[in-house]
BAKE-527423 format. One line per 5 residues: number of its first residue (from 1); their letters; for each residue x, y, z of C-alpha. Coordinates in steps of 0.02 Angstrom, whole numbers, always signed. Layout:
<zavexs>
NUM> a> X Y Z; ...
</zavexs>
This chain:
<zavexs>
1> mswsr> +4328 +5720 -242; +4119 +5646 -238; +3977 +5746 -230; +3933 +5615 -97; +4036 +5709 +23
6> ivrsq> +3937 +5846 +9; +3793 +5776 +20; +3847 +5705 +179; +3910 +5843 +257; +3738 +5940 +232
11> alvar> +3647 +5806 +307; +3780 +5830 +459; +3720 +6023 +462; +3534 +5973 +461; +3555 +5849 +614
16> nvlrg> +3658 +5958 +720; +3503 +6097 +691; +3391 +5971 +762; +3496 +5924 +884; +3559 +6095 +944
21> wpity> +3718 +6083 +913; +3845 +6192 +826; +3821 +6191 +635; +4026 +6230 +610; +4156 +6247 +737
26> tspsa> +4298 +6365 +773; +4449 +6295 +708; +4643 +6334 +798; +4709 +6371 +623; +4698 +6503 +482
31> mtldp> +4609 +6610 +588; +4711 +6805 +548; +4650 +6759 +378; +4514 +6880 +318; +4454 +6940 +143
36> ddval> +4570 +7068 +113; +4703 +6927 +75; +4595 +6816 +2; +4599 +6967 -126; +4791 +7001 -117
41> agall> +4829 +6806 -182; +4700 +6832 -298; +4782 +7012 -382; +4952 +6909 -339; +4888 +6742 -450
46> adpsg> +4831 +6865 -587; +4987 +6961 -618; +5152 +6848 -591; +5271 +6980 -656; +5332 +7022 -506
51> whdva> +5340 +6831 -429; +5527 +6862 -401; +5543 +7035 -357; +5670 +7062 -209; +5604 +7209 -139
56> pveaf> +5463 +7129 -44; +5557 +7024 +41; +5673 +7122 +86; +5545 +7254 +139; +5462 +7120 +245
61> errfa> +5640 +7067 +353; +5650 +7236 +400; +5483 +7275 +456; +5479 +7106 +536; +5663 +7153 +619
66> awigs> +5608 +7336 +690; +5407 +7244 +734; +5530 +7123 +850; +5660 +7219 +920; +5801 +7104 +816
71> ghafa> +5936 +7198 +728; +5926 +7057 +573; +5774 +6960 +493; +5819 +6830 +353; +5646 +6743 +268
76> fasgr> +5649 +6590 +210; +5519 +6473 +151; +5458 +6400 +287; +5502 +6399 +485; +5613 +6240 +486
81> ialra> +5703 +6297 +322; +5743 +6458 +448; +5778 +6337 +557; +5896 +6222 +463; +5988 +6398 +414
86> aieal> +5987 +6461 +579; +6083 +6277 +647; +6208 +6309 +514; +6223 +6476 +553; +6311 +6426 +720
91> alspg> +6428 +6338 +628; +6437 +6177 +748; +6550 +6034 +734; +6480 +5875 +673; +6416 +5748 +818
96> aeivl> +6393 +5927 +915; +6230 +5905 +1037; +6083 +6016 +1056; +5977 +5999 +1201; +5787 +6016 +1173
101> pgytc> +5605 +5992 +1236; +5555 +5825 +1228; +5385 +5897 +1175; +5411 +5960 +992; +5378 +5929 +821
106> vvvvn> +5476 +5824 +706; +5518 +5962 +612; +5627 +6029 +732; +5701 +5858 +769; +5743 +5836 +583
111> airna> +5848 +6008 +552; +5946 +5955 +689; +5988 +5782 +644; +5992 +5812 +449; +6142 +5947 +504
116> glipv> +6246 +5813 +548; +6206 +5852 +736; +6143 +5758 +879; +5957 +5799 +986; +5980 +5780 +1161
121> fadie> +5792 +5790 +1233; +5769 +5844 +1422; +5587 +5838 +1487; +5476 +6007 +1520; +5368 +6075 +1655
126> letyg> +5173 +6071 +1644; +5125 +6246 +1670; +5195 +6332 +1533; +5254 +6169 +1430; +5433 +6240 +1415
131> ldkda> +5599 +6166 +1450; +5635 +6124 +1633; +5800 +6185 +1690; +5839 +6055 +1792; +5808 +5929 +1648
136> lcrai> +5905 +6034 +1543; +6062 +6034 +1677; +6056 +5843 +1665; +6042 +5819 +1496; +6203 +5932 +1467
141> sartr> +6348 +5835 +1418; +6542 +5864 +1360; +6468 +5884 +1193; +6327 +5990 +1207; +6365 +6142 +1121
146> avllh> +6178 +6228 +1118; +6028 +6225 +1183; +5867 +6242 +1091; +5706 +6331 +1196; +5524 +6355 +1139
151> hlygf> +5398 +6468 +1208; +5245 +6372 +1158; +5051 +6408 +1121; +5117 +6582 +1136; +5169 +6568 +1339
156> vardf> +5335 +6635 +1374; +5420 +6460 +1458; +5429 +6459 +1642; +5610 +6429 +1650; +5645 +6537 +1508
161> eatle> +5768 +6651 +1603; +5853 +6515 +1724; +5878 +6433 +1537; +5965 +6557 +1481; +6078 +6583 +1626
166> varar> +6124 +6413 +1640; +6179 +6409 +1445; +6270 +6578 +1462; +6355 +6506 +1612; +6431 +6364 +1512
171> glavi> +6467 +6438 +1358; +6307 +6354 +1253; +6240 +6435 +1110; +6022 +6481 +1110; +5914 +6441 +988
176> edcaq> +5742 +6535 +1028; +5595 +6429 +949; +5462 +6575 +932; +5385 +6489 +821; +5225 +6486 +912
181> aagaa> +5251 +6658 +983; +5284 +6806 +889; +5231 +6939 +988; +5266 +6879 +1177; +5371 +6983 +1281
186> yrgrr> +5459 +6971 +1427; +5485 +7110 +1524; +5451 +7234 +1409; +5559 +7167 +1288; +5505 +7031 +1133
191> vgtfg> +5563 +6844 +1141; +5660 +6808 +1006; +5797 +6937 +1055; +5861 +6857 +1208; +5948 +6705 +1125
196> diaif> +6085 +6715 +995; +5965 +6662 +852; +5776 +6643 +830; +5647 +6558 +713; +5467 +6619 +681
201> sgdps> +5338 +6524 +559; +5210 +6587 +444; +5120 +6425 +455; +4913 +6404 +450; +4939 +6373 +636
206> kpftc> +5036 +6483 +664; +5029 +6669 +748; +5021 +6749 +564; +5007 +6639 +406; +5064 +6656 +231
211> iqggl> +5037 +6494 +209; +5203 +6435 +241; +5372 +6543 +250; +5476 +6564 +414; +5633 +6692 +484
216> attnd> +5770 +6687 +574; +5824 +6823 +675; +5978 +6870 +766; +6065 +7042 +851; +6238 +6944 +807
221> gqlaa> +6342 +7022 +677; +6435 +6860 +657; +6272 +6762 +627; +6182 +6858 +521; +6336 +6889 +399
226> rltka> +6333 +6693 +390; +6126 +6697 +365; +6165 +6827 +221; +6264 +6720 +136; +6138 +6573 +171
231> raaaa> +5968 +6658 +90; +6077 +6748 -49; +6121 +6567 -107; +5939 +6477 -75; +5819 +6448 -210
236> vhdaa> +5659 +6529 -257; +5510 +6412 -264; +5454 +6385 -469; +5298 +6486 -530; +5211 +6332 -493
241> aiarr> +5248 +6299 -297; +5201 +6500 -283; +5039 +6458 -351; +4968 +6341 -241; +5030 +6425 -101
246> lrnve> +4947 +6560 -160; +4773 +6463 -201; +4787 +6407 -11; +4736 +6569 +46; +4559 +6565 -14
251> lnyvm> +4565 +6361 +33; +4615 +6401 +209; +4489 +6546 +229; +4333 +6469 +166; +4358 +6290 +241
256> qkdpq> +4426 +6375 +433; +4338 +6553 +468; +4211 +6601 +317; +4077 +6643 +412; +3971 +6527 +282
261> rwwka> +4106 +6406 +284; +3954 +6260 +320; +3893 +6275 +165; +4029 +6345 +53; +4182 +6226 +121
266> ellwh> +4140 +6063 +32; +4098 +6148 -111; +4266 +6247 -135; +4343 +6061 -77; +4249 +5981 -222
271> rrgsd> +4326 +6092 -352; +4503 +6128 -261; +4555 +6012 -130; +4688 +5954 -239; +4785 +6113 -214
276> yfygi> +4776 +6083 -20; +4946 +6119 +65; +4992 +6005 +204; +5112 +6068 +326; +5218 +5902 +367
281> pgnev> +5211 +5799 +229; +5255 +5604 +250; +5433 +5620 +197; +5448 +5728 +336; +5374 +5624 +474
286> qggpp> +5495 +5472 +420; +5636 +5606 +457; +5670 +5681 +275; +5722 +5855 +263; +5591 +5972 +158
291> ldagc> +5592 +5929 -24; +5602 +6111 -46; +5752 +6123 +84; +5869 +6283 +62; +5718 +6373 -16
296> rmaap> +5695 +6577 +24; +5547 +6670 +35; +5468 +6712 -156; +5409 +6901 -158; +5213 +6855 -166
301> iarla> +5208 +6758 -7; +5323 +6929 +76; +5160 +7034 +11; +5033 +6914 +119; +5163 +6903 +251
306> inqle> +5168 +7086 +256; +4965 +7123 +246; +4969 +6978 +398; +5121 +7080 +503; +4999 +7241 +500
311> kldhy> +4863 +7137 +597; +4966 +7035 +712; +4963 +7160 +858; +4768 +7169 +839; +4735 +6985 +819
316> ndrrr> +4871 +6968 +972; +4771 +7072 +1092; +4620 +6985 +1017; +4690 +6806 +1101; +4739 +6877 +1237
321> anarr> +4548 +6934 +1278; +4487 +6766 +1222; +4579 +6678 +1320; +4494 +6742 +1475; +4336 +6636 +1411
326> wdewc> +4447 +6501 +1444; +4515 +6550 +1609; +4339 +6543 +1684; +4294 +6362 +1581; +4448 +6288 +1671
331> dasgf> +4387 +6361 +1850; +4199 +6320 +1813; +4268 +6132 +1763; +4400 +6100 +1890; +4545 +6105 +1772
336> trptv> +4727 +6204 +1808; +4752 +6372 +1699; +4901 +6384 +1606; +5020 +6479 +1678; +5068 +6675 +1652
341> vagsa> +5265 +6720 +1706; +5274 +6865 +1809; +5351 +7004 +1683; +5272 +6905 +1522; +5147 +6949 +1423
346> pivlr> +5091 +6808 +1315; +5003 +6803 +1152; +4906 +6646 +1178; +4905 +6571 +1019; +4810 +6420 +1082
351> ypvlv> +4763 +6389 +1265; +4842 +6244 +1333; +4756 +6114 +1443; +4773 +5947 +1544; +4603 +5858 +1504
356> tsemk> +4590 +5669 +1537; +4676 +5538 +1413; +4474 +5505 +1372; +4437 +5689 +1345; +4579 +5705 +1228
361> rnlrw> +4549 +5546 +1149; +4388 +5582 +1117; +4349 +5760 +1074; +4169 +5757 +1032; +4130 +5836 +1206
366> ayrtl> +4210 +5996 +1151; +4124 +6009 +959; +3963 +5996 +1037; +3957 +6083 +1206; +4093 +6221 +1156
371> gvvpg> +4075 +6236 +964; +4247 +6209 +954; +4385 +6093 +873; +4517 +6093 +1019; +4695 +6086 +949
376> twfet> +4812 +5909 +1009; +4975 +5966 +988; +5078 +5860 +1040; +5011 +5682 +1011; +5183 +5623 +1023
381> hmhpa> +5345 +5671 +1091; +5392 +5704 +931; +5228 +5765 +839; +5181 +5695 +718; +5307 +5555 +718
386> pehld> +5262 +5396 +808; +5418 +5394 +926; +5424 +5388 +1095; +5543 +5444 +1205; +5595 +5381 +1400
391> gvpna> +5632 +5495 +1541; +5532 +5633 +1505; +5387 +5613 +1613; +5305 +5775 +1602; +5312 +5759 +1403
396> ttave> +5242 +5601 +1418; +5080 +5671 +1525; +5070 +5806 +1398; +5057 +5695 +1250; +4949 +5592 +1337
401> rcinf> +4821 +5731 +1412; +4862 +5904 +1343; +4731 +5993 +1232; +4739 +6166 +1163; +4573 +6280 +1126
406> ptlfs> +4577 +6415 +992; +4593 +6591 +1044; +4526 +6681 +897; +4348 +6668 +833; +4241 +6694 +646
411> edrwe> +4198 +6851 +734; +4366 +6923 +783; +4405 +7020 +606; +4514 +7155 +547; +4428 +7287 +476
416> astrd> +4516 +7335 +310; +4441 +7502 +311; +4531 +7581 +447; +4683 +7588 +345; +4758 +7621 +169
421> rssaa> +4765 +7437 +61; +4838 +7504 -86; +4955 +7376 -183; +5078 +7477 -154; +5075 +7496 +36
426> afst> +5069 +7304 +31; +5261 +7307 +14; +5332 +7491 +17; +5480 +7510 +143
</zavexs>
């Protein structure tokens, strides 16, 4: 990283000031991080003596299960590793088919394929970007054994209840992908408790972040027993991998949320950019398993996750409130709001809108007029892998035209002074 990049970045800041454009843009990622998370990560880095303790991980699992309303929760090193464990817990025969939306992330598809199963893609609807019930029915065959549905962008899927009914009528297992919807609810019950098994993610782009971590949850005793065995057999990251994740807390905070990131971000990147943790490395884009496949969550990551879980209701409330800004923007600009299903309480992780293809390809209009960096999930049917699917026209429309606005801003912060922030409280039961 050269000093010339820092000089260029400050020249752009000066240009934006002169032209009346924002000098920083709101990011859709890492916006639940606060100075207390940075301080906690720093303290954990300074004292590695407890990095392989089990108590913080078990405490996080108990707290998350109670918070979501599930009987059991199991913490893994990432959401995709939790998904693989969930799939294996279902004990499906090799060659069995799993139906899933044709508008998804490649790591979801990889988890299915690398387990020896066959993904079958069904189209989505364009109100909440969830699995379309009629498309699901057409995709089911004699070899189908499970359905994976997702609650995308923090909205409860439009055909959620109908999908559950179809699956139950045909004896199919249901995996709820709640990676983007931790805290969303339907008829007073949080998503992730309706299917046979569910997965959640702690990636920076998700509702809470411990840089990378994930959970599988279930109310089924037999599935819980299998997940218990899988977690017990799993390895833990080595010290270098744990330290890198801890260093990424400050990197993500300063680069994405710090109010003074306009000058701090490039300086930190100059010093520590080589530590930056990229969520989907090239081998996974090409279909390979995670390099840390089979790993469970480490103790310091669980400590961070507990800290984030304490804030999650607050931040989900802020997301819902901030979504009204985008409701008004849609109404004023002639775009259609996403649908809030009757009886549901979305968290609005991001606010999805179908704009023109040109607006999605060139986002400068949003930087300059709205001061935000819109997300572009998903740019392909299996984002970010460059694979195209036929027979899913709504998914193709979303790939070409859907952008998503951030629903947290730098001014949305958690006031640490409102509760006890002692290190003991961070992982006690």
